[in-house]
Biopython code that builds the backbone (N, CA, C, O; Angstrom):
import numpy as np
from Bio.PDB.StructureBuilder import StructureBuilder

atoms = [
    (1, "MET", "N", (2.056, -24.673, 29.256)),
    (1, "MET", "CA", (1.430, -24.159, 28.044)),
    (1, "MET", "C", (2.488, -23.773, 27.016)),
    (1, "MET", "O", (3.567, -23.285, 27.353)),
    (2, "ALA", "N", (2.151, -24.002, 25.785)),
    (2, "ALA", "CA", (3.070, -23.659, 24.704)),
    (2, "ALA", "C", (3.093, -22.153, 24.483)),
    (2, "ALA", "O", (2.070, -21.479, 24.607)),
    (3, "LYS", "N", (4.254, -21.643, 24.160)),
    (3, "LYS", "CA", (4.377, -20.210, 23.883)),
    (3, "LYS", "C", (3.786, -19.893, 22.521)),
    (3, "LYS", "O", (3.930, -20.660, 21.568)),
    (4, "LYS", "N", (3.126, -18.759, 22.448)),
    (4, "LYS", "CA", (2.543, -18.332, 21.169)),
    (4, "LYS", "C", (3.672, -17.804, 20.276)),
    (4, "LYS", "O", (4.480, -16.978, 20.698)),
    (5, "ARG", "N", (3.708, -18.288, 19.061)),
    (5, "ARG", "CA", (4.747, -17.892, 18.129)),
    (5, "ARG", "C", (4.476, -16.499, 17.590)),
    (5, "ARG", "O", (3.352, -16.187, 17.197)),
    (6, "LYS", "N", (5.495, -15.668, 17.571)),
    (6, "LYS", "CA", (5.345, -14.302, 17.086)),
    (6, "LYS", "C", (5.338, -14.313, 15.553)),
    (6, "LYS", "O", (6.203, -14.922, 14.923)),
    (7, "ALA", "N", (4.352, -13.634, 14.966)),
    (7, "ALA", "CA", (4.235, -13.604, 13.508)),
    (7, "ALA", "C", (5.330, -12.734, 12.896)),
    (7, "ALA", "O", (5.749, -11.736, 13.481)),
    (8, "LYS", "N", (5.777, -13.125, 11.727)),
    (8, "LYS", "CA", (6.802, -12.366, 11.013)),
    (8, "LYS", "C", (6.160, -11.134, 10.379)),
    (8, "LYS", "O", (5.044, -11.205, 9.865)),
    (9, "ARG", "N", (6.860, -10.019, 10.417)),
    (9, "ARG", "CA", (6.332, -8.769, 9.882)),
    (9, "ARG", "C", (6.257, -8.813, 8.368)),
    (9, "ARG", "O", (7.242, -9.148, 7.710)),
    (10, "ARG", "N", (5.093, -8.478, 7.798)),
    (10, "ARG", "CA", (4.949, -8.488, 6.335)),
    (10, "ARG", "C", (5.411, -7.181, 5.714)),
    (10, "ARG", "O", (5.964, -7.163, 4.615)),
    (11, "TYR", "N", (5.177, -6.085, 6.433)),
    (11, "TYR", "CA", (5.546, -4.759, 5.923)),
    (11, "TYR", "C", (6.598, -4.166, 6.850)),
    (11, "TYR", "O", (6.487, -4.284, 8.070)),
    (12, "SER", "N", (7.616, -3.531, 6.282)),
    (12, "SER", "CA", (8.637, -2.911, 7.114)),
    (12, "SER", "C", (8.052, -1.662, 7.776)),
    (12, "SER", "O", (7.118, -1.065, 7.242)),
    (13, "PRO", "N", (8.589, -1.261, 8.932)),
    (13, "PRO", "CA", (8.093, -0.048, 9.587)),
    (13, "PRO", "C", (8.215, 1.187, 8.689)),
    (13, "PRO", "O", (7.361, 2.073, 8.731)),
    (14, "SER", "N", (9.268, 1.244, 7.882)),
    (14, "SER", "CA", (9.449, 2.397, 6.994)),
    (14, "SER", "C", (8.403, 2.413, 5.875)),
    (14, "SER", "O", (8.032, 3.483, 5.393)),
    (15, "ALA", "N", (7.927, 1.237, 5.459)),
    (15, "ALA", "CA", (6.863, 1.174, 4.456)),
    (15, "ALA", "C", (5.564, 1.701, 5.065)),
    (15, "ALA", "O", (4.786, 2.380, 4.395)),
    (16, "SER", "N", (5.338, 1.381, 6.343)),
    (16, "SER", "CA", (4.158, 1.884, 7.040)),
    (16, "SER", "C", (4.194, 3.406, 7.128)),
    (16, "SER", "O", (3.159, 4.065, 7.021)),
    (17, "GLU", "N", (5.386, 3.958, 7.324)),
    (17, "GLU", "CA", (5.544, 5.417, 7.384)),
    (17, "GLU", "C", (5.188, 6.062, 6.044)),
    (17, "GLU", "O", (4.564, 7.122, 6.001)),
    (18, "ASP", "N", (5.591, 5.408, 4.952)),
    (18, "ASP", "CA", (5.268, 5.935, 3.625)),
    (18, "ASP", "C", (3.760, 5.997, 3.408)),
    (18, "ASP", "O", (3.240, 6.976, 2.872)),
    (19, "VAL", "N", (3.062, 4.942, 3.829)),
    (19, "VAL", "CA", (1.603, 4.902, 3.691)),
    (19, "VAL", "C", (0.985, 5.976, 4.580)),
    (19, "VAL", "O", (0.032, 6.648, 4.185)),
    (20, "GLU", "N", (1.532, 6.133, 5.780)),
    (20, "GLU", "CA", (1.019, 7.140, 6.717)),
    (20, "GLU", "C", (1.169, 8.555, 6.141)),
    (20, "GLU", "O", (0.256, 9.373, 6.254)),
    (21, "LYS", "N", (2.318, 8.837, 5.527)),
    (21, "LYS", "CA", (2.546, 10.155, 4.903)),
    (21, "LYS", "C", (1.535, 10.407, 3.791)),
    (21, "LYS", "O", (0.989, 11.503, 3.662)),
    (22, "GLU", "N", (1.299, 9.372, 2.993)),
    (22, "GLU", "CA", (0.352, 9.502, 1.874)),
    (22, "GLU", "C", (-1.068, 9.723, 2.382)),
    (22, "GLU", "O", (-1.826, 10.493, 1.793)),
    (23, "MET", "N", (-1.430, 9.050, 3.472)),
    (23, "MET", "CA", (-2.761, 9.220, 4.052)),
    (23, "MET", "C", (-2.938, 10.636, 4.592)),
    (23, "MET", "O", (-4.014, 11.222, 4.470)),
    (24, "ARG", "N", (-1.887, 11.179, 5.186)),
    (24, "ARG", "CA", (-1.956, 12.557, 5.703)),
    (24, "ARG", "C", (-2.163, 13.536, 4.536)),
    (24, "ARG", "O", (-2.958, 14.471, 4.630)),
    (25, "ALA", "N", (-1.441, 13.305, 3.449)),
    (25, "ALA", "CA", (-1.584, 14.162, 2.261)),
    (25, "ALA", "C", (-3.007, 14.041, 1.698)),
    (25, "ALA", "O", (-3.595, 15.030, 1.261)),
    (26, "TYR", "N", (-3.546, 12.825, 1.713)),
    (26, "TYR", "CA", (-4.913, 12.591, 1.221)),
    (26, "TYR", "C", (-5.926, 13.357, 2.071)),
    (26, "TYR", "O", (-6.847, 13.981, 1.545)),
    (27, "LYS", "N", (-5.745, 13.301, 3.394)),
    (27, "LYS", "CA", (-6.663, 13.985, 4.295)),
    (27, "LYS", "C", (-6.578, 15.505, 4.145)),
    (27, "LYS", "O", (-7.580, 16.204, 4.293)),
    (28, "ARG", "N", (-5.374, 16.015, 3.848)),
    (28, "ARG", "CA", (-5.207, 17.461, 3.613)),
    (28, "ARG", "C", (-5.762, 17.868, 2.258)),
    (28, "ARG", "O", (-6.052, 19.039, 2.014)),
    (29, "GLY", "N", (-5.905, 16.873, 1.373)),
    (29, "GLY", "CA", (-6.396, 17.149, 0.022)),
    (29, "GLY", "C", (-5.295, 17.495, -0.954)),
    (29, "GLY", "O", (-5.554, 18.058, -2.017)),
    (30, "THR", "N", (-4.049, 17.154, -0.592)),
    (30, "THR", "CA", (-2.919, 17.484, -1.468)),
    (30, "THR", "C", (-2.348, 16.260, -2.186)),
    (30, "THR", "O", (-1.420, 16.393, -2.985)),
    (31, "ALA", "N", (-2.893, 15.069, -1.912)),
    (31, "ALA", "CA", (-2.383, 13.842, -2.542)),
    (31, "ALA", "C", (-2.800, 13.803, -4.007)),
    (31, "ALA", "O", (-3.956, 14.047, -4.354)),
    (32, "ARG", "N", (-1.813, 13.483, -4.863)),
    (32, "ARG", "CA", (-2.084, 13.425, -6.298)),
    (32, "ARG", "C", (-1.563, 12.107, -6.842)),
    (32, "ARG", "O", (-0.583, 11.559, -6.338)),
    (33, "SER", "N", (-2.231, 11.601, -7.881)),
    (33, "SER", "CA", (-1.852, 10.303, -8.440)),
    (33, "SER", "C", (-1.163, 10.471, -9.788)),
    (33, "SER", "O", (-1.178, 11.548, -10.385)),
    (34, "GLY", "N", (-0.571, 9.400, -10.243)),
    (34, "GLY", "CA", (0.061, 9.390, -11.562)),
    (34, "GLY", "C", (1.466, 9.952, -11.542)),
    (34, "GLY", "O", (1.894, 10.533, -10.545)),
    (35, "PRO", "N", (2.193, 9.779, -12.649)),
    (35, "PRO", "CA", (3.562, 10.279, -12.712)),
    (35, "PRO", "C", (3.589, 11.806, -12.653)),
    (35, "PRO", "O", (2.958, 12.483, -13.464)),
    (36, "GLY", "N", (4.320, 12.326, -11.693)),
    (36, "GLY", "CA", (4.432, 13.784, -11.557)),
    (36, "GLY", "C", (3.152, 14.426, -11.051)),
    (36, "GLY", "O", (3.004, 15.646, -11.131)),
    (37, "GLY", "N", (2.220, 13.628, -10.528)),
    (37, "GLY", "CA", (0.970, 14.174, -10.001)),
    (37, "GLY", "C", (0.002, 14.638, -11.067)),
    (37, "GLY", "O", (-0.901, 15.428, -10.793)),
    (38, "ARG", "N", (0.186, 14.145, -12.294)),
    (38, "ARG", "CA", (-0.672, 14.588, -13.406)),
    (38, "ARG", "C", (-1.996, 13.832, -13.490)),
    (38, "ARG", "O", (-2.865, 14.173, -14.292)),
    (39, "GLY", "N", (-2.142, 12.797, -12.650)),
    (39, "GLY", "CA", (-3.355, 11.982, -12.709)),
    (39, "GLY", "C", (-4.542, 12.580, -11.980)),
    (39, "GLY", "O", (-5.638, 12.020, -12.021)),
    (40, "GLY", "N", (-4.345, 13.697, -11.321)),
    (40, "GLY", "CA", (-5.443, 14.329, -10.599)),
    (40, "GLY", "C", (-5.436, 13.997, -9.125)),
    (40, "GLY", "O", (-4.535, 13.319, -8.630)),
    (41, "LYS", "N", (-6.453, 14.482, -8.425)),
    (41, "LYS", "CA", (-6.561, 14.289, -6.981)),
    (41, "LYS", "C", (-6.880, 12.840, -6.634)),
    (41, "LYS", "O", (-7.597, 12.152, -7.360)),
    (42, "VAL", "N", (-6.329, 12.395, -5.506)),
    (42, "VAL", "CA", (-6.656, 11.072, -4.988)),
    (42, "VAL", "C", (-8.023, 11.177, -4.333)),
    (42, "VAL", "O", (-8.246, 12.045, -3.489)),
    (43, "LYS", "N", (-8.939, 10.297, -4.718)),
    (43, "LYS", "CA", (-10.323, 10.418, -4.257)),
    (43, "LYS", "C", (-10.748, 9.372, -3.240)),
    (43, "LYS", "O", (-11.839, 9.477, -2.679)),
    (44, "SER", "N", (-9.923, 8.371, -2.988)),
    (44, "SER", "CA", (-10.331, 7.352, -2.023)),
    (44, "SER", "C", (-9.161, 6.944, -1.133)),
    (44, "SER", "O", (-7.993, 7.102, -1.488)),
    (45, "ARG", "N", (-9.516, 6.411, 0.040)),
    (45, "ARG", "CA", (-8.507, 5.932, 0.993)),
    (45, "ARG", "C", (-7.689, 4.793, 0.384)),
    (45, "ARG", "O", (-6.470, 4.733, 0.549)),
    (46, "LYS", "N", (-8.381, 3.886, -0.326)),
    (46, "LYS", "CA", (-7.697, 2.740, -0.935)),
    (46, "LYS", "C", (-6.635, 3.205, -1.920)),
    (46, "LYS", "O", (-5.535, 2.654, -1.976)),
    (47, "GLN", "N", (-6.982, 4.229, -2.698)),
    (47, "GLN", "CA", (-6.055, 4.756, -3.690)),
    (47, "GLN", "C", (-4.827, 5.356, -2.994)),
    (47, "GLN", "O", (-3.699, 5.173, -3.452)),
    (48, "ALA", "N", (-5.051, 6.072, -1.888)),
    (48, "ALA", "CA", (-3.945, 6.672, -1.145)),
    (48, "ALA", "C", (-3.020, 5.606, -0.577)),
    (48, "ALA", "O", (-1.798, 5.757, -0.613)),
    (49, "ILE", "N", (-3.598, 4.530, -0.054)),
    (49, "ILE", "CA", (-2.805, 3.430, 0.499)),
    (49, "ILE", "C", (-1.988, 2.771, -0.605)),
    (49, "ILE", "O", (-0.810, 2.466, -0.414)),
    (50, "ALA", "N", (-2.613, 2.551, -1.761)),
    (50, "ALA", "CA", (-1.922, 1.917, -2.896)),
    (50, "ALA", "C", (-0.739, 2.770, -3.355)),
    (50, "ALA", "O", (0.314, 2.232, -3.697)),
    (51, "ILE", "N", (-0.901, 4.081, -3.367)),
    (51, "ILE", "CA", (0.188, 4.977, -3.777)),
    (51, "ILE", "C", (1.331, 4.897, -2.776)),
    (51, "ILE", "O", (2.497, 4.840, -3.168)),
    (52, "GLY", "N", (1.007, 4.894, -1.486)),
    (52, "GLY", "CA", (2.032, 4.783, -0.446)),
    (52, "GLY", "C", (2.805, 3.484, -0.562)),
    (52, "GLY", "O", (4.028, 3.472, -0.420)),
    (53, "LEU", "N", (2.098, 2.382, -0.821)),
    (53, "LEU", "CA", (2.766, 1.077, -0.952)),
    (53, "LEU", "C", (3.628, 1.010, -2.207)),
    (53, "LEU", "O", (4.718, 0.440, -2.184)),
    (54, "SER", "N", (3.144, 1.591, -3.303)),
    (54, "SER", "CA", (3.930, 1.540, -4.538)),
    (54, "SER", "C", (5.200, 2.377, -4.401)),
    (54, "SER", "O", (6.241, 2.027, -4.958)),
    (55, "ARG", "N", (5.115, 3.486, -3.658)),
    (55, "ARG", "CA", (6.325, 4.296, -3.407)),
    (55, "ARG", "C", (7.316, 3.519, -2.556)),
    (55, "ARG", "O", (8.523, 3.578, -2.791)),
    (56, "ALA", "N", (6.806, 2.786, -1.561)),
    (56, "ALA", "CA", (7.676, 1.969, -0.707)),
    (56, "ALA", "C", (8.345, 0.872, -1.544)),
    (56, "ALA", "O", (9.532, 0.598, -1.369)),
    (57, "ARG", "N", (7.586, 0.246, -2.452)),
    (57, "ARG", "CA", (8.156, -0.787, -3.326)),
    (57, "ARG", "C", (9.263, -0.199, -4.199)),
    (57, "ARG", "O", (10.314, -0.812, -4.386)),
    (58, "ALA", "N", (9.012, 0.989, -4.725)),
    (58, "ALA", "CA", (9.993, 1.641, -5.613)),
    (58, "ALA", "C", (11.293, 1.933, -4.873)),
    (58, "ALA", "O", (12.366, 1.920, -5.476)),
    (59, "GLU", "N", (11.204, 2.195, -3.573)),
    (59, "GLU", "CA", (12.395, 2.469, -2.770)),
    (59, "GLU", "C", (13.047, 1.191, -2.250)),
    (59, "GLU", "O", (14.074, 1.243, -1.573)),
    (60, "GLY", "N", (12.441, 0.031, -2.572)),
    (60, "GLY", "CA", (13.028, -1.257, -2.196)),
    (60, "GLY", "C", (12.742, -1.670, -0.762)),
    (60, "GLY", "O", (13.484, -2.475, -0.198)),
    (61, "LYS", "N", (11.692, -1.143, -0.162)),
    (61, "LYS", "CA", (11.345, -1.510, 1.204)),
    (61, "LYS", "C", (10.582, -2.823, 1.218)),
    (61, "LYS", "O", (10.095, -3.282, 0.185)),
    (62, "LYS", "N", (10.480, -3.425, 2.400)),
    (62, "LYS", "CA", (9.833, -4.735, 2.518)),
    (62, "LYS", "C", (8.321, -4.590, 2.442)),
    (62, "LYS", "O", (7.675, -4.173, 3.403)),
    (63, "VAL", "N", (7.769, -4.936, 1.292)),
    (63, "VAL", "CA", (6.332, -4.887, 1.040)),
    (63, "VAL", "C", (5.990, -6.133, 0.238)),
    (63, "VAL", "O", (6.705, -6.456, -0.711)),
    (64, "PRO", "N", (4.904, -6.856, 0.592)),
    (64, "PRO", "CA", (4.536, -8.035, -0.200)),
    (64, "PRO", "C", (4.258, -7.672, -1.658)),
    (64, "PRO", "O", (3.850, -6.551, -1.964)),
    (65, "LYS", "N", (4.483, -8.632, -2.545)),
    (65, "LYS", "CA", (4.233, -8.405, -3.974)),
    (65, "LYS", "C", (2.752, -8.189, -4.225)),
    (65, "LYS", "O", (1.901, -8.659, -3.469)),
    (66, "LYS", "N", (2.458, -7.472, -5.300)),
    (66, "LYS", "CA", (1.066, -7.264, -5.699)),
    (66, "LYS", "C", (0.493, -8.601, -6.148)),
    (66, "LYS", "O", (1.199, -9.414, -6.743)),
    (67, "ARG", "N", (-0.799, -8.831, -5.862)),
    (67, "ARG", "CA", (-1.461, -10.032, -6.383)),
    (67, "ARG", "C", (-1.758, -9.808, -7.843)),
    (67, "ARG", "O", (-2.098, -8.698, -8.252)),
    (68, "SER", "N", (-1.629, -10.872, -8.641)),
    (68, "SER", "CA", (-1.945, -10.735, -10.056)),
    (68, "SER", "C", (-3.454, -10.793, -10.246)),
    (68, "SER", "O", (-4.166, -11.320, -9.390)),
    (69, "ALA", "N", (-3.940, -10.269, -11.334)),
    (69, "ALA", "CA", (-5.374, -10.238, -11.627)),
    (69, "ALA", "C", (-5.934, -11.658, -11.770)),
    (69, "ALA", "O", (-7.079, -11.907, -11.393)),
    (70, "LYS", "N", (-5.145, -12.585, -12.306)),
    (70, "LYS", "CA", (-5.593, -13.963, -12.506)),
    (70, "LYS", "C", (-5.938, -14.621, -11.180)),
    (70, "LYS", "O", (-6.967, -15.288, -11.073)),
    (71, "LYS", "N", (-5.093, -14.444, -10.162)),
    (71, "LYS", "CA", (-5.321, -15.063, -8.868)),
    (71, "LYS", "C", (-6.597, -14.521, -8.236)),
    (71, "LYS", "O", (-7.372, -15.275, -7.647)),
    (72, "ARG", "N", (-6.813, -13.220, -8.356)),
    (72, "ARG", "CA", (-7.990, -12.607, -7.752)),
    (72, "ARG", "C", (-9.275, -13.120, -8.368)),
    (72, "ARG", "O", (-10.233, -13.423, -7.657)),
    (73, "SER", "N", (-9.298, -13.218, -9.701)),
    (73, "SER", "CA", (-10.521, -13.677, -10.366)),
    (73, "SER", "C", (-10.776, -15.154, -10.080)),
    (73, "SER", "O", (-11.929, -15.575, -9.987)),
    (74, "ALA", "N", (-9.715, -15.942, -9.939)),
    (74, "ALA", "CA", (-9.871, -17.352, -9.650)),
    (74, "ALA", "C", (-10.461, -17.545, -8.253)),
    (74, "ALA", "O", (-11.258, -18.458, -8.036)),
    (75, "LYS", "N", (-10.076, -16.698, -7.317)),
    (75, "LYS", "CA", (-10.593, -16.815, -5.957)),
    (75, "LYS", "C", (-12.095, -16.489, -5.919)),
    (75, "LYS", "O", (-12.849, -17.114, -5.174)),
    (76, "LYS", "N", (-12.519, -15.517, -6.719)),
    (76, "LYS", "CA", (-13.914, -15.107, -6.731)),
    (76, "LYS", "C", (-14.830, -16.214, -7.253)),
    (76, "LYS", "O", (-15.965, -16.351, -6.796)),
    (77, "ARG", "N", (-14.336, -17.005, -8.214)),
    (77, "ARG", "CA", (-15.165, -18.045, -8.842)),
    (77, "ARG", "C", (-15.595, -19.120, -7.845)),
    (77, "ARG", "O", (-16.692, -19.667, -7.960)),
    (78, "LYS", "N", (-14.736, -19.426, -6.867)),
    (78, "LYS", "CA", (-15.029, -20.530, -5.935)),
    (78, "LYS", "C", (-16.161, -20.264, -5.019)),
    (78, "LYS", "O", (-16.501, -21.112, -4.194)),
]
sb = StructureBuilder()
sb.init_structure("model")
sb.init_model(0)
sb.init_chain("A")
sb.init_seg("    ")
for serial, (resi, resn, name, xyz) in enumerate(atoms, 1):
    if name == "N":
        sb.init_residue(resn, " ", resi, " ")
    sb.init_atom(name, np.array(xyz, "f"), 0.0, 1.0, " ", f" {name:<3s}", serial, name[0])
structure = sb.get_structure()
């Protein structure tokens, strides 16, 4: 039998930690959005995950690029 090929990691372990920290802050109710936390409280899990990923990107960790709006709308049309 052929060996199953191991998939390449898309997100670095340290990027996962950043998202995990943000999720913990969200669950405690202390997560805030926007520059300097001026955007108000984070109200959804998706928003908390997005903040964690954007912080990881800013620190130069291995995180896939954001999809552009054009690609997303084109996929919906099909």
